[in-house]
N, C-alpha and C positions, 0 to 999 in steps of 0.2 A: 671682681664684682660685675664688670661690664659683660663678661661671658655668661654669667648667671642670668642677667637681665635679657640678653639676647636669646638664651635658651628658653626662658619663660615666654618671651614674645613669639618665638618660633613655634613653641608648643601651642600657644593660644591661637596662632594663625592656622595651624593644622587642625586644631579643634574646631574652629569656626568653619573651616572648609568642610570638615566631616559633618558637622551639624547642618550646614546649608544643603549639602548633597543628600544627606540622609532624609532631611525634611522634604526636599523636593521629590526625591525618589518615592518616599512613602505616599505622599499626596498624589503624585502622578499614577502610581500603580493602583492605589485604591480607587482613584477616579476612573481608571480604565476598567476595573472590575465592576463598576456600577452598571455596565451594559450587559452583565451576565444575569441570567434568570435566578440562579441560586443567591446572588447578592440582593436581588429584589426581595426574596423570601427572608433572608437574614435581617434585612432592615425593617421588615414589617412591624415587629413589636415596638421598635423605637419610633417609627413614623406615626403609627396609630395612636400612641399615647402622648405625643407631643401636641400641645395646642396649636402651634403654628403649622407644623408639618401635616397634621391630620386634615386641616382645611385644604392645604395644597394637594394632598393625596385625593381628596374628594373631587377637586376640580380637574386634576390632571390624570389621575389614575396612578397606580403604583409604579408601573414600568416607566412612564414619562417622567414622573417625579425623580426616580432614580437616575434616569439619563440626564436630567437637568442638574442634579447634584454632581454627577460624573463630569459633565462639561465644566461646571464651576470648579471642581477640584483639579481637573487637568489645566484649566486656565491659571489657577492660583499656583500650582506646582511649576508651571512653565515660567511664570513671572518671577518666582523665587529663584529659579535657576538662571535667570537672565542678568544677574547682578554684574558680571563683568562687562556687559554691553549696555545695560540700562539700569543703573542702580536705583533711580527713583521708581521705576516700574517694579523692581524687585522689592522695594520697601512696601509698595502698595500690595503686592502679592503676599508678603509676610504679614502685613496687618489683616489682610483678608483671611489668611490661615488662622490668625489669632481669633478672629470672629468665628470661624468654623469650629475651632476647638472649644470656645466658650459655649457654642451651641451644642456640641456633642456632650460636653460636661453637664449641661442642663438635663440631659436624658437620665442622668443618675437620679434626679428628683422626680422626673415625670414618668419613668418606665418602671412599673411594679416588678418586672422580671430582673431588674438590676440589683434587687435586694433579696436576701434569703429570708423568706417569710417566717416570722416568729423568733428570729434570732437576734433582734435588736438592730438599731440604726447603723452600726458600724460593720455589720455582717453583710458584705456584698457578694453577689453571685459571680459566676464566671463572666457574665455579660457586664456586670458592674466593674469587675477588675479590668476588663477590656476597655471600658470607657474611662476609667480612672487614669490610665496611662496617658491620656490626652493632656493632663496637667504638665507633663514633661514636654510634650509637643507644643503646648501653649508657650512655655518658657523658651523653647527653641525658636518659635516664630517671632517672639518679641526680641530676642537677641539678634536674629537675622535682620529684622526690621531696623534695629538701631545701627547695625553694621552697614546696611545699605544706605541709610540716611547719612551716615558719616561719609561714605564713599561718594554720595551725590553732592556733597558740599563743594562748591568751587574753591580752588586753592587760594584765590585772592579775596575770599569772603572775609569781612572784618571780624576779628576775634575780640572777645571781651578782654580789656586790659585791667591789670591789677592797679590799685591806687599808686603803688610805687612806680609802675611803668609810665603812668601819665602825670606823675608829680603831684597828685592830689592829696597826699598825706593821709589823713584818717577819714576820708570820705566814706559815707555810709554805703553808697552804691558805686561800683565801677562804671565808667562810661564806655560805650561801645566805640571801638576804633573807627574813625572815619578818615577820609582823605585829608580833611582840614586838620584834624588832631595830629595826624602823622606829619604833615607838612609843617605845622606850627612847632613841633618838637625838633625838627631838623635844624642843624646849624645853618646860619645864613649862607655860608659858602656852598652848601649842598643845594640851595634853592635855585 
């Protein structure tokens, strides 16, 4: 039974690594493409129909807006990839990616080209299908954020104790472990 648990844990570890690397690679690559003229043209229907981005486009112009988006994506992708060195920064990057994907998912509702006209609400176009895949990337961003936050926790951080561990019986809420609670539970000879 221990081998099965180890195999499942190993599989989860490999899966998380692939999710993190894939997420960072996708965001970095797409961010780098924002500096290409064809990408400015591809983003035009999305940008012009979005209430937020259409205002930014008016102020900055299409090319500068795409470059700003590209710089943001490259920054977010780099932060996600930095988990082994800076887990807190990686968590911030993952949460930033979650925000990006929520933004792109909003284009499903603001961009007329995302739907097949006259086919009903659930008939999305090729552009809509492209946008819909961001639900999976949103989930990946949230998973990598959680994993990074777990890695950023100091090893000596107090953990929540169960009522049985602190001797509280049927208490409604477990108390947080503190140095005083731990010392108080130690035998006198250990003090």
